[in-house]
N, CA, C and O atoms as a printed pandas DataFrame, in Angstrom:
     atom_number atom_name residue_name chain_id  residue_number  x_coord  y_coord  z_coord
0              1         N          MET        A               1   19.244   -3.514   16.937
1              2        CA          MET        A               1   18.223   -3.686   16.535
2              3         C          MET        A               1   17.349   -3.149   15.568
3              4         O          MET        A               1   16.342   -3.719   15.148
4              5         N          ALA        A               2   17.717   -2.146   15.259
5              6        CA          ALA        A               2   17.162   -1.144   13.741
6              7         C          ALA        A               2   17.383   -1.890   12.711
7              8         O          ALA        A               2   16.880   -1.460   11.673
8              9         N          LYS        A               3   18.159   -3.194   12.605
9             10        CA          LYS        A               3   18.544   -3.861   11.538
10            11         C          LYS        A               3   17.459   -5.042   11.449
11            12         O          LYS        A               3   16.926   -5.286   10.366
12            13         N          GLU        A               4   17.146   -5.761   12.589
13            14        CA          GLU        A               4   16.205   -6.421   12.750
14            15         C          GLU        A               4   14.649   -5.968   12.340
15            16         O          GLU        A               4   13.832   -6.650   11.722
16            17         N          LYS        A               5   14.476   -4.562   12.887
17            18        CA          LYS        A               5   12.658   -4.182   12.598
18            19         C          LYS        A               5   13.147   -3.874   10.868
19            20         O          LYS        A               5   12.430   -4.489   10.078
20            21         N          ARG        A               6   14.066   -3.162   10.323
21            22        CA          ARG        A               6   13.957   -3.318    8.834
22            23         C          ARG        A               6   14.089   -4.472    8.207
23            24         O          ARG        A               6   13.993   -4.404    6.982
24            25         N          LYS        A               7   14.291   -5.571    8.700
25            26        CA          LYS        A               7   14.552   -6.869    8.165
26            27         C          LYS        A               7   12.775   -7.361    8.285
27            28         O          LYS        A               7   12.154   -7.890    7.364
28            29         N          TRP        A               8   12.247   -7.046    9.563
29            30        CA          TRP        A               8   11.046   -7.432    9.608
30            31         C          TRP        A               8    9.903   -7.009    8.944
31            32         O          TRP        A               8    8.914   -7.652    8.593
32            33         N          SER        A               9   10.247   -5.549    8.794
33            34        CA          SER        A               9    8.985   -4.862    7.695
34            35         C          SER        A               9    9.478   -5.187    6.428
35            36         O          SER        A               9    8.576   -5.186    5.590
36            37         N          GLY        A              10   10.506   -5.446    6.013
37            38        CA          GLY        A              10   10.739   -6.090    4.717
38            39         C          GLY        A              10   10.258   -7.024    3.988
39            40         O          GLY        A              10    9.844   -7.250    2.851
40            41         N          GLU        A              11   10.475   -7.597    5.194
41            42        CA          GLU        A              11    9.735   -9.354    5.283
42            43         C          GLU        A              11    8.407   -9.378    5.095
43            44         O          GLU        A              11    7.978  -10.096    4.192
44            45         N          VAL        A              12    7.459   -8.581    5.927
45            46        CA          VAL        A              12    6.202   -8.636    5.737
46            47         C          VAL        A              12    5.853   -7.971    4.129
47            48         O          VAL        A              12    4.998   -8.372    3.338
48            49         N          THR        A              13    6.645   -7.039    3.993
49            50        CA          THR        A              13    6.232   -6.426    2.427
50            51         C          THR        A              13    6.560   -7.542    1.240
51            52         O          THR        A              13    5.781   -7.654    0.293
52            53         N          ALA        A              14    7.576   -8.238    1.326
53            54        CA          ALA        A              14    7.935   -9.429    0.395
54            55         C          ALA        A              14    7.083  -10.441    0.516
55            56         O          ALA        A              14    6.653  -11.088   -0.439
56            57         N          HIS        A              15    6.734  -10.669    1.953
57            58        CA          HIS        A              15    6.333  -12.236    2.010
58            59         C          HIS        A              15    4.862  -11.798    2.734
59            60         O          HIS        A              15    4.750  -12.481    3.752
60            61         N          SER        A              16    3.910  -11.064    2.598
61            62        CA          SER        A              16    2.707  -10.910    3.250
62            63         C          SER        A              16    1.857  -12.233    3.172
63            64         O          SER        A              16    1.931  -12.994    2.207
64            65         N          ASP        A              17    1.112  -12.430    4.171
65            66        CA          ASP        A              17    0.456  -13.850    4.354
66            67         C          ASP        A              17   -0.724  -13.329    3.842
67            68         O          ASP        A              17   -1.523  -14.263    3.783
68            69         N          ALA        A              18   -1.356  -12.045    3.341
69            70        CA          ALA        A              18   -2.484  -11.865    2.478
70            71         C          ALA        A              18   -2.364  -11.541    1.276
71            72         O          ALA        A              18   -3.237  -11.648    0.416
72            73         N          LEU        A              19   -1.050  -11.038    1.113
73            74        CA          LEU        A              19   -0.949  -10.953   -0.656
74            75         C          LEU        A              19    0.337  -11.023   -1.021
75            76         O          LEU        A              19    1.311  -10.848   -0.288
76            77         N          ASP        A              20    0.327  -11.322   -2.350
77            78        CA          ASP        A              20    1.448  -11.963   -3.084
78            79         C          ASP        A              20    1.487  -10.557   -4.296
79            80         O          ASP        A              20    0.739  -10.335   -5.248
80            81         N          LEU        A              21    2.764   -9.731   -3.741
81            82        CA          LEU        A              21    3.177   -8.505   -4.445
82            83         C          LEU        A              21    3.724   -8.934   -5.852
83            84         O          LEU        A              21    4.145  -10.067   -6.085
84            85         N          GLU        A              22    3.684   -8.078   -6.618
85            86        CA          GLU        A              22    4.420   -8.018   -7.691
86            87         C          GLU        A              22    5.877   -7.434   -7.512
87            88         O          GLU        A              22    5.788   -6.340   -6.956
88            89         N          ARG        A              23    7.090   -7.750   -7.767
89            90        CA          ARG        A              23    7.882   -7.420   -7.408
90            91         C          ARG        A              23    8.225   -5.974   -8.008
91            92         O          ARG        A              23    8.110   -5.621   -9.182
92            93         N          ASP        A              24    8.818   -4.984   -6.562
93            94        CA          ASP        A              24    9.227   -3.604   -7.088
94            95         C          ASP        A              24    7.809   -2.916   -7.574
95            96         O          ASP        A              24    7.751   -2.190   -8.566
96            97         N          VAL        A              25    6.803   -3.201   -6.842
97            98        CA          VAL        A              25    5.449   -2.509   -7.075
98            99         C          VAL        A              25    5.597   -1.135   -6.462
99           100         O          VAL        A              25    5.033   -0.129   -6.893
100          101         N          PHE        A              26    6.260   -1.173   -5.604
101          102        CA          PHE        A              26    6.018    0.158   -4.780
102          103         C          PHE        A              26    7.005    1.383   -5.485
103          104         O          PHE        A              26    6.894    2.565   -5.159
104          105         N          LYS        A              27    7.913    0.925   -6.430
105          106        CA          LYS        A              27    8.843    1.619   -6.854
106          107         C          LYS        A              27    8.508    2.211   -8.156
107          108         O          LYS        A              27    9.259    3.109   -8.538
108          109         N          SER        A              28    7.461    1.860   -8.959
109          110        CA          SER        A              28    6.748    2.642   -9.502
110          111         C          SER        A              28    6.496    4.028   -9.470
111          112         O          SER        A              28    5.793    4.412   -8.536
112          113         N          GLY        A              29    7.024    5.107  -10.501
113          114        CA          GLY        A              29    6.640    6.232  -10.454
114          115         C          GLY        A              29    5.251    6.513  -10.872
115          116         O          GLY        A              29    4.908    7.694  -10.903
116          117         N          ASP        A              30    4.283    5.464  -11.246
117          118        CA          ASP        A              30    2.980    5.726  -11.715
118          119         C          ASP        A              30    1.963    5.186  -10.782
119          120         O          ASP        A              30    1.790    3.986  -10.572
120          121         N          PRO        A              31    1.151    6.380  -10.115
121          122        CA          PRO        A              31    0.140    5.901   -8.981
122          123         C          PRO        A              31   -0.771    4.997   -9.591
123          124         O          PRO        A              31   -1.114    4.089   -8.834
124          125         N          LYS        A              32   -1.372    4.963  -10.971
125          126        CA          LYS        A              32   -2.411    4.082  -11.328
126          127         C          LYS        A              32   -1.761    2.675  -11.524
127          128         O          LYS        A              32   -2.406    1.654  -11.288
128          129         N          LYS        A              33   -0.362    2.644  -11.997
129          130        CA          LYS        A              33   -0.035    0.949  -11.749
130          131         C          LYS        A              33    0.331    0.448  -10.549
131          132         O          LYS        A              33    0.351   -0.776  -10.419
132          133         N          ILE        A              34    0.580    1.041   -9.788
133          134        CA          ILE        A              34    0.663    0.930   -8.054
134          135         C          ILE        A              34   -0.722    0.336   -7.798
135          136         O          ILE        A              34   -1.049   -0.776   -7.382
136          137         N          ALA        A              35   -1.352    1.266   -8.120
137          138        CA          ALA        A              35   -2.882    1.014   -7.730
138          139         C          ALA        A              35   -3.818   -0.236   -8.396
139          140         O          ALA        A              35   -4.778   -0.866   -7.952
140          141         N          ALA        A              36   -3.133   -0.283   -9.572
141          142        CA          ALA        A              36   -3.891   -1.686  -10.169
142          143         C          ALA        A              36   -3.168   -2.898  -10.007
143          144         O          ALA        A              36   -3.759   -3.965  -10.173
144          145         N          SER        A              37   -1.753   -2.867   -9.649
145          146        CA          SER        A              37   -1.171   -3.989   -9.181
146          147         C          SER        A              37   -1.532   -4.360   -7.695
147          148         O          SER        A              37   -1.282   -5.521   -7.371
148          149         N          LEU        A              38   -1.936   -3.754   -7.002
149          150        CA          LEU        A              38   -2.572   -3.581   -5.513
150          151         C          LEU        A              38   -3.956   -4.489   -5.734
151          152         O          LEU        A              38   -4.144   -5.450   -4.987
152          153         N          LYS        A              39   -4.887   -4.173   -6.742
153          154        CA          LYS        A              39   -5.934   -4.317   -6.712
154          155         C          LYS        A              39   -5.952   -5.878   -7.305
155          156         O          LYS        A              39   -6.666   -6.794   -6.897
156          157         N          ARG        A              40   -5.033   -5.924   -8.311
157          158        CA          ARG        A              40   -4.587   -7.497   -9.035
158          159         C          ARG        A              40   -4.321   -8.497   -7.810
159          160         O          ARG        A              40   -4.775   -9.639   -7.750
160          161         N          SER        A              41   -3.463   -7.847   -6.784
161          162        CA          SER        A              41   -3.006   -8.996   -6.039
162          163         C          SER        A              41   -3.893   -9.290   -5.105
163          164         O          SER        A              41   -4.000  -10.394   -4.573
164          165         N          ALA        A              42   -4.751   -8.040   -4.804
165          166        CA          ALA        A              42   -5.855   -8.189   -3.439
166          167         C          ALA        A              42   -6.966   -9.284   -4.132
167          168         O          ALA        A              42   -7.287  -10.302   -3.520
168          169         N          ARG        A              43   -7.485   -8.975   -5.406
169          170        CA          ARG        A              43   -8.721  -10.027   -5.752
170          171         C          ARG        A              43   -7.806  -11.301   -5.832
171          172         O          ARG        A              43   -8.413  -12.354   -5.635
172          173         N          ALA        A              44   -6.655  -11.391   -6.048
173          174        CA          ALA        A              44   -6.335  -13.077   -6.408
174          175         C          ALA        A              44   -5.780  -13.702   -5.523
175          176         O          ALA        A              44   -5.273  -14.804   -5.730
176          177         N          SER        A              45   -5.774  -13.032   -4.226
177          178        CA          SER        A              45   -5.668  -13.359   -3.134
178          179         C          SER        A              45   -6.368  -14.494   -2.208
179          180         O          SER        A              45   -7.442  -14.211   -1.677
180          181         N          LYS        A              46   -5.917  -15.482   -2.047
181          182        CA          LYS        A              46   -6.930  -16.459   -1.112
182          183         C          LYS        A              46   -6.516  -16.689    0.422
183          184         O          LYS        A              46   -6.878  -17.615    1.149
184          185         N          ARG        A              47   -5.767  -15.742    0.696
185          186        CA          ARG        A              47   -5.351  -15.909    2.310
186          187         C          ARG        A              47   -5.831  -14.294    2.960
187          188         O          ARG        A              47   -5.668  -14.060    4.158
188          189         N          ARG        A              48   -6.233  -13.589    2.324
189          190        CA          ARG        A              48   -6.583  -12.332    2.970
190          191         C          ARG        A              48   -7.692  -12.625    4.031
191          192         O          ARG        A              48   -8.416  -13.617    4.116
192          193         N          LYS        A              49   -7.653  -11.783    4.627
193          194        CA          LYS        A              49   -8.852  -11.745    5.882
194          195         C          LYS        A              49   -9.801  -10.952    5.535
195          196         O          LYS        A              49  -10.946  -11.395    5.445
196          197         N          ALA        A              50   -9.532   -9.691    5.286
197          198        CA          ALA        A              50  -10.628   -8.680    4.815
198          199         C          ALA        A              50  -10.750   -8.631    3.076
199          200         O          ALA        A              50  -10.129   -9.239    2.205
200          201         N          ASP        A              51  -11.922   -7.545    3.011
201          202        CA          ASP        A              51  -12.223   -7.242    1.556
202          203         C          ASP        A              51  -10.728   -6.803    0.988
203          204         O          ASP        A              51   -9.739   -6.411    1.607
204          205         N          PRO        A              52  -10.991   -7.063   -0.722
205          206        CA          PRO        A              52   -9.954   -6.990   -1.523
206          207         C          PRO        A              52   -9.297   -5.150   -1.235
207          208         O          PRO        A              52   -8.133   -4.752   -1.188
208          209         N          TYR        A              53  -10.504   -4.443   -1.102
209          210        CA          TYR        A              53   -9.965   -3.009   -0.956
210          211         C          TYR        A              53   -9.633   -2.703    0.073
211          212         O          TYR        A              53   -8.789   -1.807    0.032
212          213         N          ARG        A              54   -9.919   -3.053    1.127
213          214        CA          ARG        A              54   -9.211   -3.067    2.430
214          215         C          ARG        A              54   -7.789   -3.813    2.463
215          216         O          ARG        A              54   -6.970   -3.173    3.121
216          217         N          SER        A              55   -7.434   -4.668    2.071
217          218        CA          SER        A              55   -6.437   -5.586    1.894
218          219         C          SER        A              55   -5.186   -4.726    1.028
219          220         O          SER        A              55   -3.984   -4.711    1.294
220          221         N          ALA        A              56   -5.768   -4.161    0.125
221          222        CA          ALA        A              56   -4.779   -3.325   -0.757
222          223         C          ALA        A              56   -4.163   -2.201   -0.122
223          224         O          ALA        A              56   -2.966   -1.910   -0.125
224          225         N          MET        A              57   -5.256   -1.513    0.503
225          226        CA          MET        A              57   -5.180   -0.119    1.163
226          227         C          MET        A              57   -4.267   -0.221    2.204
227          228         O          MET        A              57   -3.420    0.651    2.399
228          229         N          SER        A              58   -4.399   -1.502    3.084
229          230        CA          SER        A              58   -3.720   -1.795    4.186
230          231         C          SER        A              58   -2.110   -1.817    3.946
231          232         O          SER        A              58   -1.351   -1.097    4.594
232          233         N          MET        A              59   -1.644   -2.796    2.864
233          234        CA          MET        A              59   -0.710   -2.865    2.274
234          235         C          MET        A              59    0.222   -1.533    1.942
235          236         O          MET        A              59    1.399   -1.367    2.264
236          237         N          LEU        A              60   -0.431   -0.856    1.388
237          238        CA          LEU        A              60   -0.094    0.671    0.853
238          239         C          LEU        A              60    0.280    1.416    1.999
239          240         O          LEU        A              60    1.319    2.070    2.078
240          241         N          THR        A              61   -0.462    1.326    2.765
241          242        CA          THR        A              61   -0.257    2.459    4.282
242          243         C          THR        A              61    0.786    1.580    5.020
243          244         O          THR        A              61    1.796    2.190    5.373
244          245         N          PHE        A              62    0.742    0.616    5.238
245          246        CA          PHE        A              62    1.950   -0.149    5.952
246          247         C          PHE        A              62    3.297    0.331    5.288
247          248         O          PHE        A              62    4.199    0.933    5.870
248          249         N          TYR        A              63    3.266   -0.074    3.865
249          250        CA          TYR        A              63    4.896    0.281    3.198
250          251         C          TYR        A              63    5.013    2.181    3.249
251          252         O          TYR        A              63    6.132    2.695    3.265
252          253         N          ILE        A              64    4.008    2.873    3.265
253          254        CA          ILE        A              64    4.126    4.104    3.474
254          255         C          ILE        A              64    4.837    4.553    4.621
255          256         O          ILE        A              64    5.842    5.263    4.660
256          257         N          ASN        A              65    4.029    3.925    5.771
257          258        CA          ASN        A              65    4.409    4.133    7.163
258          259         C          ASN        A              65    6.000    3.579    7.598
259          260         O          ASN        A              65    6.796    4.161    8.334
260          261         N          ARG        A              66    6.192    2.184    6.848
261          262        CA          ARG        A              66    7.412    1.519    7.596
262          263         C          ARG        A              66    8.587    2.180    6.596
263          264         O          ARG        A              66    9.663    2.381    7.159
264          265         N          ALA        A              67    8.518    2.479    5.419
265          266        CA          ALA        A              67    9.303    3.319    4.751
266          267         C          ALA        A              67    9.795    4.884    5.284
267          268         O          ALA        A              67   10.942    5.329    5.239
268          269         N          GLY        A              68    8.479    5.617    5.836
269          270        CA          GLY        A              68    8.886    6.584    6.634
270          271         C          GLY        A              68    9.824    7.603    6.209
271          272         O          GLY        A              68    9.620    8.256    5.185
272          273         N          LYS        A              69   11.053    7.808    7.097
273          274        CA          LYS        A              69   12.013    9.079    6.193
274          275         C          LYS        A              69   12.810    8.504    5.271
275          276         O          LYS        A              69   13.799    9.221    5.119
276          277         N          ASN        A              70   12.846    7.535    4.574
277          278        CA          ASN        A              70   13.658    7.002    3.991
278          279         C          ASN        A              70   13.114    7.186    2.692
279          280         O          ASN        A              70   13.712    6.677    1.744
280          281         N          LEU        A              71   11.785    8.012    2.449
281          282        CA          LEU        A              71   11.023    8.020    1.174
282          283         C          LEU        A              71   11.295    9.384    0.612
283          284         O          LEU        A              71   10.943   10.239    1.425
284          285         N          THR        A              72   11.875    9.973   -0.659
285          286        CA          THR        A              72   11.796   11.103   -0.926
286          287         C          THR        A              72   10.030   11.538   -1.148
287          288         O          THR        A              72    8.962   10.925   -1.155
288          289         N          ALA        A              73   10.541   13.125   -1.333
289          290        CA          ALA        A              73    9.129   13.973   -1.632
290          291         C          ALA        A              73    8.324   13.310   -2.305
291          292         O          ALA        A              73    7.140   13.066   -2.071
292          293         N          SER        A              74    9.046   12.974   -3.258
293          294        CA          SER        A              74    8.411   12.675   -4.747
294          295         C          SER        A              74    7.823   11.280   -4.427
295          296         O          SER        A              74    6.613   11.143   -4.247
296          297         N          GLN        A              75    8.615   10.337   -4.364
297          298        CA          GLN        A              75    8.244    8.936   -3.687
298          299         C          GLN        A              75    7.114    8.942   -2.836
299          300         O          GLN        A              75    6.257    8.116   -3.150
300          301         N          LYS        A              76    6.841    9.728   -1.723
301          302        CA          LYS        A              76    5.668    9.734   -0.930
302          303         C          LYS        A              76    4.667   10.237   -1.472
303          304         O          LYS        A              76    3.577    9.670   -1.394
304          305         N          LYS        A              77    4.841   11.512   -2.194
305          306        CA          LYS        A              77    3.721   12.037   -2.917
306          307         C          LYS        A              77    3.073   10.893   -4.109
307          308         O          LYS        A              77    1.861   10.866   -4.318
308          309         N          THR        A              78    3.953   10.046   -4.787
309          310        CA          THR        A              78    3.414    9.066   -5.697
310          311         C          THR        A              78    2.783    8.179   -4.820
311          312         O          THR        A              78    1.688    7.931   -5.324
312          313         N          LEU        A              79    2.917    7.545   -3.719
313          314        CA          LEU        A              79    2.477    6.806   -3.069
314          315         C          LEU        A              79    0.880    7.242   -2.354
315          316         O          LEU        A              79   -0.134    6.560   -2.207
316          317         N          GLU        A              80    1.140    8.474   -2.052
317          318        CA          GLU        A              80   -0.184    9.006   -1.619
318          319         C          GLU        A              80   -1.139    9.419   -2.656
319          320         O          GLU        A              80   -2.277    9.694   -2.275
320          321         N          ALA        A              81   -0.884    9.498   -3.797
321          322        CA          ALA        A              81   -1.633    9.722   -5.003
322          323         C          ALA        A              81   -2.106    7.884   -5.129
323          324         O          ALA        A              81   -3.273    7.540   -5.317
324          325         N          ALA        A              82   -1.357    7.242   -5.033
325          326        CA          ALA        A              82   -1.633    5.811   -5.343
326          327         C          ALA        A              82   -3.044    5.339   -4.197
327          328         O          ALA        A              82   -3.878    4.468   -4.445
328          329         N          LYS        A              83   -2.985    6.116   -3.058
329          330        CA          LYS        A              83   -4.015    6.073   -2.409
330          331         C          LYS        A              83   -5.349    6.238   -2.950
331          332         O          LYS        A              83   -6.301    5.472   -2.799
332          333         N          GLY        A              84   -5.312    7.269   -3.562
333          334        CA          GLY        A              84   -6.790    8.069   -4.276
334          335         C          GLY        A              84   -6.966    7.228   -5.664
335          336         O          GLY        A              84   -7.997    7.229   -6.336
336          337         N          GLU        A              85   -5.878    6.575   -5.942
337          338        CA          GLU        A              85   -6.033    5.956   -7.130
338          339         C          GLU        A              85   -7.107    4.674   -7.030
339          340         O          GLU        A              85   -8.115    4.528   -7.721
340          341         N          LEU        A              86   -6.603    3.773   -5.960
341          342        CA          LEU        A              86   -6.795    2.842   -5.227
342          343         C          LEU        A              86   -8.392    3.179   -4.986
343          344         O          LEU        A              86   -9.303    2.488   -5.442
344          345         N          ARG        A              87   -8.539    4.176   -4.315
345          346        CA          ARG        A              87  -10.273    4.468   -4.006
346          347         C          ARG        A              87  -10.798    4.771   -5.135
347          348         O          ARG        A              87  -12.025    4.726   -5.052
348          349         N          SER        A              88  -10.480    5.018   -6.007
349          350        CA          SER        A              88  -11.070    5.393   -7.752
350          351         C          SER        A              88  -11.246    3.851   -8.220
351          352         O          SER        A              88  -12.315    3.304   -8.490
352          353         N          GLN        A              89  -10.272    3.418   -8.247
353          354        CA          GLN        A              89  -10.290    2.109   -8.643
354          355         C          GLN        A              89  -11.205    0.961   -8.153
355          356         O          GLN        A              89  -11.528    0.051   -8.916
356          357         N          PHE        A              90  -11.541    1.008   -7.105
357          358        CA          PHE        A              90  -12.399    0.177   -6.050
358          359         C          PHE        A              90  -14.057    0.844   -5.751
359          360         O          PHE        A              90  -15.046    0.371   -5.191
360          361         N          HIS        A              91  -13.793    2.088   -6.391
361          362        CA          HIS        A              91  -15.197    3.032   -6.532
362          363         C          HIS        A              91  -15.717    3.336   -5.087
363          364         O          HIS        A              91  -16.859    3.105   -4.693
364          365         N          LYS        A              92  -14.499    3.998   -4.219
365          366        CA          LYS        A              92  -14.717    4.119   -2.988
366          367         C          LYS        A              92  -14.470    5.691   -2.702
367          368         O          LYS        A              92  -13.511    6.306   -3.168
368          369         N          GLU        A              93  -15.386    6.213   -1.939
369          370        CA          GLU        A              93  -14.958    7.877   -1.654
370          371         C          GLU        A              93  -13.731    7.680   -0.449
371          372         O          GLU        A              93  -13.423    6.704    0.236
372          373         N          ALA        A              94  -13.093    9.322   -0.542
373          374        CA          ALA        A              94  -12.174    9.552    0.255
374          375         C          ALA        A              94  -12.756    9.518    1.471
375          376         O          ALA        A              94  -13.977    9.650    1.543
376          377         N          PRO        A              95  -12.010    9.344    2.576
377          378        CA          PRO        A              95  -12.305    9.603    3.956
378          379         C          PRO        A              95  -12.814   10.919    4.449
379          380         O          PRO        A              95  -12.258   12.001    4.258
380          381         N          ARG        A              96  -13.812   10.738    5.034
381          382        CA          ARG        A              96  -14.390   12.077    5.654
382          383         C          ARG        A              96  -13.492   12.609    6.860
383          384         O          ARG        A              96  -13.219   11.785    7.732
384          385         N          ARG        A              97  -12.994   13.943    6.993
385          386        CA          ARG        A              97  -12.172   14.262    8.084
386          387         C          ARG        A              97  -13.356   15.230    8.956
387          388         O          ARG        A              97  -14.113   16.137    8.612
388          389         N          SER        A              98  -13.170   14.751    9.837
389          390        CA          SER        A              98  -13.922   15.478   10.999
390          391         C          SER        A              98  -13.259   17.360   11.577
391          392         O          SER        A              98  -12.133   17.659   11.975
392          393         N          ARG        A              99  -14.021   17.920   11.461
393          394        CA          ARG        A              99  -13.391   19.121   12.079
394          395         C          ARG        A              99  -12.594   18.961   13.393
395          396         O          ARG        A              99  -12.899   17.895   13.927
396          397         N          GLN        A             100  -11.886   19.501   13.934
397          398        CA          GLN        A             100  -11.453   19.474   15.219
398          399         C          GLN        A             100  -11.603   21.098   15.722
399          400         O          GLN        A             100  -10.894   21.965   15.212
400          401         N          GLN        A             101  -12.621   21.415   16.796
401          402        CA          GLN        A             101  -12.670   22.559   17.458
402          403         C          GLN        A             101  -12.123   22.865   18.513
403          404         O          GLN        A             101  -12.283   23.989   18.988
């Protein structure tokens, strides 16, 4: 069953119905390159359901969540930095976190 799940998430990343991603985009060690690639893919897509920013951020978050424990600390740090870079490239503010009391 675990192989099916991995296969499913790999299929989504490789053949997303919303974005045509560049090959090995998430393996880059440069957050700016990852963000720029996602931005290009999202803007070029004719099949996405949301705006380019949301589509790009969703794909990045999906990849981080599905890769989970298989990511090294440096890979996760790079991908999290790519989120910030994506916000910057789309001129968006970081989400505000509410204080839990």
